[in-house]
Backbone as a printed PyTorch tensor [residue, N CA C, xyz], in Angstrom:
tensor([[[ 16.6640,  18.4850,   8.5560],
         [ 15.3880,  17.4310,   7.6440],
         [ 16.3360,  16.4160,   7.6210]],

        [[ 15.3200,  15.2160,   7.7290],
         [ 16.0170,  13.5400,   7.9760],
         [ 15.1070,  12.7710,   6.8760]],

        [[ 15.7610,  12.0240,   6.0220],
         [ 15.3780,  11.7570,   5.0740],
         [ 13.9760,  10.9450,   4.1580]],

        [[ 14.3090,  10.6320,   5.7870],
         [ 12.1620,   9.8120,   6.1570],
         [ 10.7750,  10.9350,   5.8790]],

        [[ 11.6070,  12.1050,   5.6300],
         [ 10.2310,  13.0430,   5.5600],
         [ 10.0550,  14.5600,   5.0260]],

        [[ 10.9140,  13.1780,   3.4300],
         [ 10.9750,  14.3310,   2.4830],
         [  9.6110,  13.3110,   1.3300]],

        [[  9.0580,  14.0640,   1.1080],
         [  7.7200,  13.4600,   0.4230],
         [  8.1270,  12.5260,  -1.1830]],

        [[  9.4010,  13.2220,  -2.2480],
         [  9.9240,  12.6440,  -2.8200],
         [ 10.1790,  11.4900,  -3.1140]],

        [[ 10.7720,  11.2010,  -1.6810],
         [ 11.6650,   9.4280,  -0.8060],
         [ 10.8770,   9.1500,  -1.5090]],

        [[  9.5650,   9.4410,  -1.0920],
         [  8.0050,   8.3490,  -0.6650],
         [  6.9030,   7.8420,  -1.4740]],

        [[  7.2440,   9.3900,  -2.1730],
         [  6.6130,   9.2530,  -4.0340],
         [  7.4530,   8.2390,  -4.5490]],

        [[  8.1920,   8.5310,  -4.9590],
         [  9.9360,   7.7830,  -5.7240],
         [  9.2140,   5.9060,  -4.6770]],

        [[  9.0860,   5.6760,  -3.7410],
         [  8.8140,   4.2520,  -2.5250],
         [  7.2930,   3.4090,  -3.8850]],

        [[  6.8300,   4.8880,  -3.4010],
         [  4.8780,   4.5350,  -4.2670],
         [  5.1870,   3.4410,  -5.5850]],

        [[  5.9670,   4.1700,  -6.3970],
         [  6.4170,   4.5220,  -7.9670],
         [  6.6680,   3.0950,  -8.1630]],

        [[  7.9980,   2.0950,  -7.5040],
         [  9.5340,   1.4750,  -7.3570],
         [  8.0950,   0.2560,  -6.9360]],

        [[  6.9440,   0.8000,  -5.8040],
         [  6.3690,  -0.7030,  -5.5880],
         [  5.3480,  -0.9380,  -6.3170]],

        [[  5.1620,   0.2430,  -7.1370],
         [  3.4610,   0.0300,  -7.9090],
         [  4.1870,  -0.6590,  -9.3750]],

        [[  5.4290,  -0.0800,  -9.8250],
         [  6.4230,  -1.3280, -11.0630],
         [  6.2080,  -3.0320, -10.0970]],

        [[  6.5560,  -2.6740,  -9.1830],
         [  7.5460,  -4.5540,  -8.3780],
         [  5.6610,  -5.1530,  -8.8250]],

        [[  4.5910,  -4.4560,  -8.5320],
         [  3.3010,  -5.2850,  -8.5390],
         [  3.1640,  -5.6060,  -9.9920]],

        [[  3.7190,  -4.8080, -11.0340],
         [  3.4390,  -5.4440, -12.6960],
         [  3.8800,  -6.5050, -12.7010]],

        [[  5.4250,  -6.8740, -11.8740],
         [  5.7420,  -8.4420, -12.4940],
         [  5.6090,  -9.0520, -11.6140]],

        [[  5.3360,  -9.2500,  -9.9500],
         [  4.2880,  -9.8240,  -9.2070],
         [  2.7040,  -9.3740,  -9.0970]],

        [[  2.1860,  -9.8780,  -9.9780],
         [  0.6090,  -9.5660, -10.0570],
         [ -0.2540, -10.9810,  -8.9110]],

        [[ -0.2830,  -9.9400,  -7.8120],
         [ -0.5890, -11.3200,  -6.9840],
         [ -1.1310,  -9.9700,  -5.4070]],

        [[ -1.1710,  -8.4190,  -6.0140],
         [ -2.2010,  -7.2430,  -5.5220],
         [ -1.5630,  -7.0220,  -3.9310]],

        [[  0.0130,  -7.7920,  -3.7260],
         [  0.7380,  -7.3660,  -2.9680],
         [  2.0290,  -6.1560,  -2.4670]],

        [[  2.1860,  -5.8220,  -3.0220],
         [  3.1330,  -4.4650,  -3.1580],
         [  2.2220,  -3.6260,  -4.0940]],

        [[  0.7460,  -3.5050,  -4.2000],
         [ -0.0790,  -2.4980,  -4.2080],
         [ -0.5210,  -1.2570,  -2.6830]],

        [[ -0.7130,  -2.4540,  -1.5660],
         [ -1.3250,  -2.0370,  -0.5190],
         [ -0.1310,  -0.8160,  -0.2040]],

        [[  1.4250,  -1.2260,   0.0780],
         [  2.0060,  -1.1220,   0.1130],
         [  3.2450,   0.3050,  -0.4950]],

        [[  1.7150,  -0.6030,  -1.3990],
         [  2.5530,   1.8460,  -3.2160],
         [  1.5880,   2.5350,  -2.7880]],

        [[  0.2770,   2.1310,  -2.3920],
         [ -1.0890,   2.9590,  -1.2090],
         [ -0.8110,   3.7380,  -0.5080]],

        [[  0.3690,   2.5310,   0.1840],
         [  0.4390,   2.8940,   1.8490],
         [  1.5760,   4.7600,   0.9590]],

        [[  2.6850,   3.9470,   1.0220],
         [  3.5550,   5.2450,   0.0880],
         [  3.4810,   5.7640,  -0.0930]],

        [[  2.4010,   6.2490,  -1.0460],
         [  1.4670,   7.2620,  -1.7720],
         [  0.8480,   7.9000,  -0.5810]],

        [[  0.2250,   7.2740,   0.2780],
         [ -0.0200,   8.5630,   1.2560],
         [  0.4470,   9.2650,   2.4770]],

        [[  1.0380,   8.4590,   2.7620],
         [  2.3380,   9.1260,   2.9730],
         [  3.0450,  10.6400,   2.6370]],

        [[  3.1560,   9.9340,   1.3870],
         [  3.9250,  11.3270,   0.1850],
         [  3.0550,  12.0000,   0.9370]],

        [[  1.5210,  11.9210,   0.7520],
         [  0.5990,  13.2940,   0.7360],
         [  0.7130,  14.1030,   1.5520]],

        [[  1.2090,  12.8920,   3.0630],
         [  0.8230,  13.6170,   3.6840],
         [  2.1820,  14.8560,   4.5170]],

        [[  3.3880,  14.2030,   4.1370],
         [  4.2430,  14.8920,   3.9910],
         [  4.1250,  15.8340,   2.9190]],

        [[  3.8850,  16.2880,   2.3520],
         [  3.5040,  17.0570,   1.2700],
         [  2.9370,  17.9580,   1.4440]],

        [[  1.3950,  17.7560,   1.7790],
         [  0.6460,  18.4230,   2.2950],
         [  1.2210,  19.9680,   3.8800]],

        [[  1.6700,  18.3070,   4.8820],
         [  2.4080,  18.5960,   5.7640],
         [  1.3710,  18.7970,   6.6270]],

        [[  1.1250,  19.7250,   8.1390],
         [ -0.0490,  18.9340,   8.6430],
         [ -0.0210,  19.4810,  10.4130]],

        [[ -0.2380,  19.4560,  10.8710],
         [ -0.1590,  18.6050,  12.4680],
         [  0.7050,  16.6140,  12.2940]],

        [[ -0.1850,  16.1300,  11.9120],
         [  0.0780,  15.3410,  11.4960],
         [  1.1210,  14.6040,  11.2070]],

        [[  1.0150,  15.3020,  10.2200],
         [  2.9910,  15.1080,   9.1200],
         [  4.5340,  15.0020,  10.1040]],

        [[  3.8270,  16.3030,  11.2780],
         [  4.6840,  17.2580,  12.2110],
         [  4.9180,  16.2120,  12.7440]],

        [[  4.4090,  15.2240,  13.6580],
         [  4.0260,  14.0580,  14.8220],
         [  4.2900,  12.7660,  13.8460]],

        [[  3.7860,  12.3810,  12.8280],
         [  4.7360,  11.4560,  12.2060],
         [  6.0100,  11.4320,  11.8170]],

        [[  6.6440,  12.8840,  11.7730],
         [  7.9870,  13.1420,  11.0020],
         [  9.0730,  12.5730,  12.5200]],

        [[  8.6820,  12.4510,  13.4930],
         [  9.0810,  13.1270,  14.7080],
         [ 10.6440,  12.1430,  15.0730]],

        [[ 10.2940,  10.9550,  14.9460],
         [ 11.2970,   9.7270,  14.9750],
         [ 11.1000,   8.8890,  13.4990]],

        [[ 12.2100,   7.2500,  13.1770],
         [ 11.6430,   7.0510,  11.8530],
         [ 10.8420,   5.7530,  12.6660]],

        [[ 11.4600,   5.3260,  13.6190],
         [ 10.1980,   4.3920,  14.1980],
         [  8.7170,   4.9620,  13.5320]],

        [[  8.0260,   6.0040,  14.2440],
         [  6.8460,   6.3700,  14.5280],
         [  6.1450,   6.6010,  12.3220]],

        [[  7.2320,   6.7290,  12.2140],
         [  7.1660,   7.0370,  10.5130],
         [  6.6030,   5.8290,   9.7830]],

        [[  7.2130,   4.9420,  10.2430],
         [  7.7260,   3.1760,   9.8290],
         [  6.4140,   2.8210,  10.4450]],

        [[  5.1940,   3.5200,  12.0290],
         [  4.4490,   2.7140,  11.8630],
         [  3.4170,   3.3650,  11.6770]],

        [[  3.7020,   4.0780,  11.4120],
         [  2.1190,   5.5320,  10.1860],
         [  1.5240,   4.2550,   8.5180]],

        [[  2.7580,   4.4360,   8.6740],
         [  3.4520,   4.1670,   6.9320],
         [  3.0680,   2.4160,   6.7440]],

        [[  3.8390,   1.4810,   7.9870],
         [  2.5800,   0.0100,   8.2910],
         [  1.3240,  -0.1550,   8.3320]],

        [[  0.4710,   0.8340,   9.3010],
         [ -0.8610,   1.4320,   9.0510],
         [ -1.7020,   1.7430,   8.4630]],

        [[ -1.3570,   2.3540,   8.3960],
         [ -1.9240,   2.8430,   5.8980],
         [ -1.7880,   2.3940,   5.2190]],

        [[ -0.8950,   1.5730,   5.3730],
         [ -0.4310,   0.3790,   4.0480],
         [ -1.4510,  -0.5300,   4.1740]],

        [[ -1.4750,  -1.3980,   5.4250],
         [ -2.7120,  -2.1970,   6.1580],
         [ -3.4410,  -1.9920,   5.5980]],

        [[ -4.2900,  -1.0980,   5.9480],
         [ -5.7300,  -0.3140,   5.1870],
         [ -5.8820,   0.0480,   3.9220]],

        [[ -5.2850,   0.1020,   3.1020],
         [ -5.0730,   0.6030,   1.6850],
         [ -5.2690,  -0.8210,   1.7150]],

        [[ -4.7540,  -2.1790,   2.0330],
         [ -4.7430,  -3.4160,   1.5450],
         [ -5.4500,  -3.5720,   1.7410]],

        [[ -6.7100,  -3.8700,   2.8260],
         [ -7.4060,  -4.1650,   3.1090],
         [ -8.6830,  -3.5930,   2.1990]],

        [[ -8.8620,  -2.6450,   1.8670],
         [ -9.6490,  -1.8810,   0.9010],
         [ -9.4880,  -2.1730,   0.0700]],

        [[ -8.0830,  -2.7600,  -1.4520],
         [ -7.9560,  -3.2040,  -2.5620],
         [ -8.2060,  -4.7260,  -2.0460]],

        [[ -8.1250,  -5.3600,  -0.9010],
         [ -9.1050,  -6.8480,  -0.8070],
         [-10.2870,  -6.5330,  -1.2240]],

        [[-10.9640,  -5.8010,  -0.5160],
         [-12.1660,  -6.1270,   0.0130],
         [-12.6970,  -5.1130,  -1.5700]],

        [[-12.5370,  -4.7370,  -2.7410],
         [-12.8460,  -4.0630,  -4.0480],
         [-12.3980,  -4.8820,  -4.7950]],

        [[-11.3590,  -5.0830,  -4.9680],
         [-10.4110,  -6.4530,  -5.8990],
         [-10.5980,  -7.7640,  -6.0730]],

        [[-10.5930,  -7.8970,  -3.8200],
         [-10.2430,  -9.5220,  -4.1350],
         [-11.5910,  -9.7260,  -4.8580]],

        [[-12.1820, -11.8680,  -3.9040],
         [-12.8200, -12.4240,  -4.3920],
         [-14.2400, -12.0660,  -3.3020]],

        [[-15.2310, -11.5880,  -3.8990],
         [-16.4190, -11.1610,  -3.7360],
         [-17.0550, -12.6350,  -2.3910]],

        [[-18.0560, -12.2300,  -1.6800],
         [-19.0820, -13.0710,  -1.2420],
         [-19.4890, -13.7940,  -2.0030]],

        [[-19.4390, -15.3600,  -1.8700],
         [-20.8450, -16.3170,  -2.3270],
         [-20.1230, -16.2890,  -3.4210]],

        [[-18.4600, -15.6520,  -4.1120],
         [-18.3940, -16.0680,  -5.2270],
         [-17.5300, -17.6370,  -5.7650]],

        [[-17.9160, -19.0240,  -5.4010],
         [-17.0540, -19.7800,  -5.3820],
         [-16.7320, -20.1540,  -6.9130]],

        [[-15.2340, -20.6180,  -7.1160],
         [-15.3950, -21.6240,  -8.1420],
         [-15.8110, -22.7730,  -7.8370]],

        [[-16.3150, -23.7130,  -8.8320],
         [-16.9120, -25.0080,  -9.1560],
         [-16.5400, -25.7960, -10.0210]],

        [[-16.2040, -27.1260, -10.2170],
         [-15.8670, -27.9100, -11.1330],
         [-17.2470, -28.6410, -11.3450]],

        [[-17.2330, -29.2740, -12.4470],
         [-18.7160, -30.6130, -12.3660],
         [-18.1680, -31.0020, -13.7600]],

        [[-16.6360, -30.9450, -14.1100],
         [-15.8990, -32.3640, -15.1180],
         [-14.4960, -32.3040, -14.6730]],

        [[-13.7010, -33.0030, -14.6370],
         [-12.8090, -33.1390, -15.0240],
         [-11.9850, -32.9600, -15.8870]],

        [[-10.9590, -32.3530, -15.9890],
         [-10.2720, -31.9940, -17.2460],
         [ -9.2930, -33.0060, -18.1960]],

        [[ -9.4320, -33.9810, -17.2160],
         [ -8.8450, -35.3060, -18.3250],
         [ -9.5370, -36.4680, -18.9430]],

        [[-11.0750, -35.3360, -18.5970],
         [-12.1790, -37.0420, -19.0460],
         [-12.5670, -36.5910, -20.4780]]])
């Protein structure tokens, strides 16, 4: 069994990326952490998608990239700047 098919490696990567997000608070690593957690869950539960994903390392990394992008977009939609939210300044801080 290849190392990239082990669910606990993906879970550990998700934890490391989530901790890294604490030190770099820009919602940059949170999408990757979510993607790694979802990939870990897919490998843990198994099934046909996990078997297809475990075929080669590039297929696994492609699935990780797609899932991470989807997780980042969901986080951006729920935590990011909302539509109509514009920051305006009516005075200069130097006045």
